C-alpha positions in Angstrom: 48.2 61.6 -38.3 46.9 58.9 -41.1 43.5 57.7 -41.1 44.7 54.1 -39.8 46.5 55.6 -36.7 43.2 57.9 -36.0 41.0 54.7 -36.3 43.5 52.9 -34.1 43.2 55.6 -31.3 39.5 55.2 -31.7 39.6 51.5 -31.4 41.8 51.8 -28.1 39.3 54.1 -26.5 36.3 51.9 -27.0 38.2 49.1 -25.7 39.4 51.1 -22.6 35.7 51.7 -22.0 34.8 48.4 -22.6 37.1 47.1 -19.9 35.1 49.0 -17.3 32.0 46.6 -18.4 29.0 48.5 -16.6 31.3 51.3 -15.2 33.4 52.1 -12.3 30.3 52.6 -9.6 29.2 49.0 -10.6 32.9 47.7 -10.3 33.1 49.4 -6.8 29.7 48.0 -5.5 30.7 44.7 -6.8 34.1 45.1 -4.6 32.0 46.5 -1.6 30.1 43.0 -1.3 33.5 41.5 -1.2 33.3 40.1 -4.7 35.6 39.9 -7.8 34.6 41.3 -11.3 34.7 38.8 -14.0 38.1 40.1 -15.7 39.6 39.7 -12.1 38.0 36.0 -11.7 39.5 35.4 -15.4 43.1 36.7 -14.5 43.0 34.4 -11.4 42.3 31.6 -13.5 44.4 31.9 -16.4 48.3 31.8 -16.8 49.5 35.8 -16.9 49.6 37.2 -20.3 47.8 34.5 -22.1 43.7 35.4 -22.1 42.5 36.4 -25.6 39.1 38.0 -25.5 36.3 37.6 -27.8 33.4 39.9 -28.0 34.9 42.7 -26.1 33.2 45.2 -28.0 29.8 43.5 -27.8 27.1 45.7 -26.5 23.2 44.8 -26.0 21.1 45.4 -29.4 18.6 47.1 -27.3 18.2 50.7 -28.6 20.1 53.5 -26.2 22.1 50.8 -24.4 25.2 50.7 -26.5 27.4 52.7 -24.0 26.0 50.7 -21.0 26.3 47.5 -21.9 29.8 46.5 -22.9 30.4 42.8 -23.4 26.4 42.3 -22.7 26.9 40.6 -19.5 29.8 38.2 -20.6 33.3 38.1 -20.8 34.6 35.2 -22.8 37.8 34.1 -24.7 40.8 31.6 -24.8 43.6 31.5 -22.5 45.9 28.9 -20.9 45.3 27.3 -17.5 48.4 25.7 -16.0 49.8 25.7 -19.4 47.0 24.1 -21.2 44.5 26.0 -23.5 41.1 26.2 -22.8 37.8 28.4 -23.3 36.9 30.7 -20.4 33.5 32.3 -20.1 32.5 34.8 -17.0 29.4 36.6 -16.2 29.7 40.1 -15.7 27.4 41.3 -12.9 28.5 44.8 -13.6 26.6 44.7 -16.7 22.6 44.8 -16.4 23.2 42.4 -13.5 24.7 39.6 -15.8 21.7 39.0 -17.2 21.4 37.2 -20.5 20.1 39.2 -23.6 20.4 38.6 -27.3 24.3 39.2 -27.8 25.0 37.6 -24.7 23.3 34.3 -25.6 24.8 34.4 -29.1 28.3 34.7 -28.0 27.9 32.0 -25.3 26.8 29.6 -28.2 29.5 30.7 -30.3 32.3 30.1 -27.7 30.6 26.8 -26.9 31.0 25.6 -30.8 34.7 27.2 -30.6 35.6 24.9 -27.7 34.1 21.7 -29.1 35.2 22.2 -32.6 38.8 22.6 -31.5 38.9 20.0 -28.6 39.1 22.9 -25.5 37.8 22.1 -22.2 35.6 24.9 -20.8 35.8 27.0 -17.8 32.8 29.1 -16.4 33.0 31.6 -13.8 29.4 32.4 -13.0 27.3 35.0 -11.4 23.9 36.4 -13.1 20.4 37.0 -12.9 19.0 34.6 -15.8 17.3 35.7 -18.7 16.9 39.5 -19.4 13.1 40.9 -19.3 13.1 42.7 -22.5 15.0 40.3 -24.7 13.3 37.3 -23.8 9.4 38.9 -23.6 7.1 37.9 -26.2 6.6 35.0 -28.3 9.1 35.6 -30.4 11.6 36.5 -27.7 10.7 33.2 -25.6 10.8 31.1 -29.0 14.5 31.5 -29.7 15.8 31.5 -26.1 14.6 28.3 -24.7 17.4 25.8 -23.0 20.5 26.0 -25.0 20.8 23.1 -27.2 24.7 23.0 -27.2 24.3 22.2 -23.5 21.7 19.5 -24.3 23.8 17.6 -27.0 27.4 18.4 -25.5 27.8 14.6 -24.5 30.9 15.2 -22.6 32.9 16.2 -25.7 35.1 18.3 -23.7 35.6 18.5 -19.9 33.4 21.5 -18.5 34.1 22.9 -15.1 32.1 25.7 -13.7 32.4 28.2 -10.3 29.4 29.8 -8.9 31.0 33.1 -7.7 27.7 35.0 -6.9 24.0 34.4 -6.8 23.2 32.8 -10.3 19.7 32.2 -11.5 18.5 30.7 -15.0 21.4 30.1 -17.6 24.4 30.1 -15.0 22.2 27.3 -13.0 21.7 25.5 -16.2 25.2 25.4 -17.3 26.6 24.6 -14.0 24.2 21.6 -13.5 25.3 20.6 -16.8 29.3 20.4 -16.3 31.3 17.8 -15.3 32.5 19.6 -12.0 30.8 22.5 -10.2 32.3 24.4 -7.1 30.3 26.9 -5.1 31.5 30.1 -3.0 29.9 29.9 0.5 27.3 32.8 1.0 26.1 32.3 -2.6 22.9 30.9 -4.4 22.5 28.6 -7.1 18.8 28.1 -8.1 16.4 28.2 -11.1 15.0 31.7 -10.0 15.8 34.1 -7.2 13.7 34.8 -3.9 11.8 37.7 -5.6 10.6 35.6 -8.3 9.8 32.9 -5.6 7.7 35.3 -3.8 5.8 36.9 -6.5 4.9 33.2 -8.1 3.9 31.5 -4.9 4.2 33.6 -1.7 7.3 31.8 -0.4 9.7 34.0 1.5 13.1 32.7 1.7 16.7 33.9 1.6 19.0 33.3 -1.2 21.0 30.5 0.9 17.9 28.7 2.0 16.8 28.5 -1.8 20.3 27.6 -3.3 22.9 27.7 -0.8 25.9 25.1 -0.5 24.2 23.3 2.6 21.0 22.8 0.4 23.1 21.4 -2.3 24.9 19.0 -0.1 22.1 17.9 2.0 19.6 17.4 -0.8 20.7 18.0 -4.6 24.1 16.8 -5.2 24.2 19.6 -7.7 27.5 20.9 -6.4 30.9 18.5 -6.2 32.9 21.2 -3.9 32.5 24.5 -2.4 35.1 27.2 -1.2 35.2 29.9 1.5 36.7 32.5 -1.2 36.8 32.9 -4.8 40.5 32.2 -4.9 39.7 28.6 -3.3 37.0 28.2 -5.9 39.3 28.9 -8.8 42.1 26.5 -7.3 39.5 23.7 -7.2 38.9 24.3 -10.9 42.5 23.9 -11.6 42.9 20.9 -9.4 40.0 19.2 -11.1 41.3 20.2 -14.6 44.8 18.6 -13.7 42.8 15.0 -13.9 41.0 15.8 -17.0 42.1 15.4 -20.5 41.9 18.1 -23.2 38.7 16.3 -24.7 37.1 13.2 -25.2 39.6 11.9 -27.9 42.6 12.0 -25.3 43.7 10.3 -22.3 44.5 12.7 -19.2 47.8 13.6 -18.8 50.6 11.3 -17.1 52.1 13.0 -14.0 55.8 12.3 -13.1 56.0 10.9 -9.7 59.3 9.6 -7.7 56.8 7.3 -5.5 58.3 3.8 -6.2 54.8 1.9 -7.7 56.1 -1.2 -6.0 56.5 0.0 -2.3 55.0 -2.1 0.4 52.0 -0.3 2.4 52.5 -2.0 5.6 50.8 1.1 7.4 47.5 -0.8 6.1 48.0 -2.9 9.1 47.4 -0.1 11.3 44.5 1.8 9.5 42.6 -1.5 9.5 41.1 -2.2 13.1 41.6 -5.6 14.6 38.1 -5.8 15.3 35.4 -6.0 12.1 32.8 -3.8 14.0 35.2 -1.0 14.4 35.2 2.2 12.1 38.2 3.9 10.6 38.7 6.6 8.0 39.1 5.0 4.1 40.8 8.1 3.3 43.8 7.3 5.3 43.9 3.8 3.3 43.6 5.6 -0.3 46.2 8.1 0.9 48.9 5.3 1.4 47.8 3.6 -1.9 47.9 6.4 -4.3 51.0 8.4 -6.1 52.5 10.9 -3.2 49.4 10.3 -1.0 47.6 13.1 -2.8 44.0 12.5 -4.1 40.9 14.8 -4.8 37.7 14.0 -3.6 34.6 14.4 -5.6 31.2 15.5 -3.9 32.9 15.1 -0.7 30.2 16.6 1.4 27.2 14.7 -0.6 26.7 11.0 -0.1 29.1 10.5 2.8 29.2 7.0 3.0 30.9 6.8 -0.3 34.2 8.3 -1.2 34.6 9.2 -4.9 37.8 10.6 -5.8 40.6 11.3 -8.6 44.3 10.1 -8.0 47.4 8.9 -9.6 48.5 5.3 -9.6 52.3 5.4 -11.1 51.2 8.5 -13.3 48.2 7.4 -14.5 44.9 9.1 -13.5 42.5 6.8 -11.8 39.0 7.0 -10.5 38.5 5.6 -6.8 35.2 4.4 -5.6 35.3 3.6 -2.0 33.2 2.8 0.8 33.5 5.0 4.0 33.2 3.0 7.2 33.4 6.1 9.3 29.8 7.1 7.8 26.8 4.9 8.1 29.3 2.0 8.5 30.1 2.5 4.9 26.5 1.6 3.7 25.3 3.2 0.5 22.0 5.0 0.6 20.1 7.0 -2.3 22.8 9.9 -2.4 25.7 7.6 -2.6 24.1 5.7 -5.6 23.4 9.0 -7.4 27.3 10.0 -6.7 28.6 6.7 -7.7 26.7 6.9 -11.0 27.8 10.4 -11.8 31.4 9.5 -11.2 31.2 6.3 -13.3 29.9 8.6 -16.1 32.6 11.1 -15.8 35.3 8.4 -15.7 34.2 6.1 -18.6 33.8 9.2 -20.7 37.5 10.8 -20.0 39.3 7.4 -20.4 39.9 7.3 -16.3 40.5 3.8 -15.1 38.3 2.7 -12.0 39.3 1.1 -8.8 37.0 -0.2 -6.1 37.6 -0.6 -2.4 34.9 -2.7 -0.7 34.0 -2.1 3.2 30.2 -2.2 3.1 27.8 -4.0 5.5 25.1 -3.6 2.4 22.8 -1.0 1.5 21.3 1.6 3.9 17.4 0.6 3.4 14.8 2.4 5.0 11.5 3.7 4.5 12.9 7.3 3.4 15.3 5.4 1.0 12.2 3.9 -0.6 10.6 7.1 -1.2 14.0 8.5 -2.7 13.8 5.4 -5.4 16.5 3.6 -3.7 15.7 0.2 -6.1 15.9 2.3 -9.1 19.1 4.3 -8.1 20.8 1.0 -7.1 20.0 -0.2 -10.7 20.9 2.8 -12.4 24.3 2.6 -10.9 24.7 -1.0 -11.9 23.6 -0.1 -15.7 26.4 2.5 -15.5 28.8 -0.3 -14.5 27.7 -2.5 -17.1 28.1 0.2 -20.0 31.2 1.5 -18.5 34.2 0.2 -20.7 37.3 1.7 -18.9 39.5 -0.9 -17.0 38.1 -1.6 -13.4 39.8 -3.5 -10.7 37.8 -4.3 -7.4 39.4 -5.3 -4.0 37.5 -6.0 -1.0 39.1 -4.8 2.0 36.9 -6.0 4.6 32.9 -6.4 4.2 31.0 -6.7 1.2 27.6 -7.8 1.8 24.6 -8.4 -0.1 23.7 -6.5 -3.3 26.3 -3.9 -2.5 29.0 -6.3 -3.3 27.5 -6.0 -6.8 27.4 -2.4 -7.0 31.0 -2.0 -5.8 31.8 -4.3 -9.1 32.2 -7.6 -7.5 32.0 -10.7 -9.8 30.1 -10.6 -13.0 29.5 -6.9 -12.7 32.2 -6.0 -15.3 35.5 -5.8 -13.0 38.6 -6.8 -15.2 40.1 -8.1 -11.7 38.5 -8.8 -8.3 40.5 -9.5 -5.5 40.4 -9.6 -1.9 42.5 -9.0 1.3 42.3 -12.1 4.0 40.1 -9.8 6.2 37.5 -9.8 3.5 33.9 -10.9 4.6 31.6 -11.8 1.5 28.3 -13.1 2.2 24.3 -12.5 1.3 23.9 -11.2 4.9 26.1 -10.2 8.0 26.8 -13.1 10.2 24.6 -11.4 13.2 21.4 -10.9 10.7 22.0 -14.2 8.9 21.9 -16.1 12.2 18.8 -14.4 13.4 16.9 -14.7 10.3 17.9 -18.6 9.7 18.5 -19.9 13.1 16.2 -17.5 15.3 13.3 -20.0 16.0 15.9 -22.9 16.6 17.8 -20.6 19.2 14.8 -19.5 20.9 14.0 -23.3 21.7 17.2 -24.3 23.2 18.7 -23.7 27.0 22.6 -23.6 25.4 21.5 -20.6 22.8 24.5 -18.7 23.9 27.0 -21.7 22.8 25.0 -22.4 19.9 25.1 -19.0 18.5 28.6 -18.9 18.7 29.1 -22.2 17.1 26.8 -21.1 14.2 28.3 -17.7 14.0 31.9 -19.4 13.5 30.5 -21.4 10.9 29.0 -18.5 9.3 32.2 -16.6 9.4 34.1 -19.4 7.5 31.6 -19.3 4.7 31.9 -15.3 4.5 35.8 -15.7 4.0 37.3 -15.0 0.6 38.8 -18.5 0.0 35.5 -20.3 -1.0 35.1 -17.8 -3.7 38.8 -17.7 -4.7 38.9 -21.6 -4.4 36.2 -21.8 -7.1 37.6 -18.8 -9.2 34.7 -16.2 -8.6 37.4 -13.9 -7.3 40.9 -13.8 -9.2 43.0 -14.0 -5.9 43.5 -13.1 -2.2 46.5 -10.7 -2.1 48.9 -9.7 0.9 47.6 -6.3 2.1 50.9 -4.6 2.0 51.4 -5.5 -1.8 48.0 -3.4 -2.7 49.9 -0.7 -4.2 52.2 -2.9 -6.2 49.4 -5.2 -7.6 47.2 -2.0 -8.7 50.3 -0.5 -10.5 50.9 -3.9 -12.0 47.6 -4.6 -12.8 47.1 -0.9 -14.6 50.3 -1.6 -16.7 48.5 -4.9 -18.2 45.2 -3.5 -18.5 46.0 -0.1 -20.2 46.7 -1.7 -23.7 46.5 -0.2 -26.7 43.0 -1.7 -27.0 41.9 -0.6 -23.7 43.6 2.6 -22.9 40.7 4.7 -24.2 36.9 3.7 -23.4 34.3 3.5 -25.9 32.5 6.3 -24.3 29.2 4.8 -23.9 28.2 6.7 -20.9 29.3 10.2 -22.3 25.6 11.0 -23.6 24.3 9.9 -20.5 22.6 13.1 -18.6 24.7 14.8 -16.3 22.8 14.3 -13.2 20.4 11.8 -11.6 
């Protein structure tokens, strides 16, 4: 046997051992917990036969660890996801609990640089325990292992998507919260440090789910955008989100072929919108009848539920939709909804996705709790994002749009290219009942026929709130036939997506990825 053949056999043997990561015992332990390995997750994400691994023969640089640390807790490479090239990084829990050592961190940084240089999206399939103690100890160890610079200056150059598929602390958490889209497997934890570290630091005893489970992130943080019952469901969510994204910040999202007539009438809107303006309905049904083939993908569905943020297609074009949800708090945004809107505007503006606003809100959800959550700041940050966004924006008042919320939903003067209303629209500083009580409350207390006078005042107030006064003075561009809403939107996009406007200036790409 020639030297080359002999050396090749040795190489194959090394790679065979490397495929086992931390060994069969650790792989079996992962399976016993009902979890997949890093390579099994990658196989589920990428198109069959397309994955090319980098750093398969990496090991920890700590003496004596060479045969126990293949990959150094990270499996990484390039592959195709639904036919599109991407960089994939997966934490390997079988190797030193997926913790981050010197080689692990170096590989992660190199893969990030490779993705940005070549304009390739990044997928992170994460599970791991944060910085490895021996590698990070000492003034020298920690000095070169602070927060990864490549995450801090990424500026949405390529789309980034993460799935938290096992308990994740430190690095995996920093990465996930910096991504454009994050989904988390139910029953897992995403936090800064694990429960054991928390107990040692301050005596608190909590379970992983109490510390950073999906319910914590939906109720308080908004740090995840979706969740799944299974790893397969989470990975499918990554693929679905990716379908709406471009390859990088220099490209527009891909068009999607559809046989759905862009000019079809949507008469079903008459049955979706209740006759009484005080009754609730599900805005998701309204969105479904407007978009191509009735399909859309909700972003942060379970956080800030009074506002819908969704990705969809209109005549094949990817669009972002921001819509009030009357079935939750009557569609009144609170602090979480403000945070959600801002993040979504930044996402869409960074990746050249036009925005459509559908109004039905009685105004902001104000309270002492909202004030403590910096409601005023969050309202203004939302407005700042609107002001800096340069994608085409179309705004439609479906029913109510009251007070300052009319502005945040991209009302007149707030940067929309086109603002229109349905004939059902009510636009005013306050709602009729509140306005009557504030302006005429004392007068009504003094008269005997207060009921009749109240009705008279309400009738006049309703006239003032109709869209025709704003349309008459050209504060809004038109009052449109509700059944022609899809046709109107598709036509508007045809006219707005010119060579000058089809790409955003990406002024929001450098904004923080969380608020």
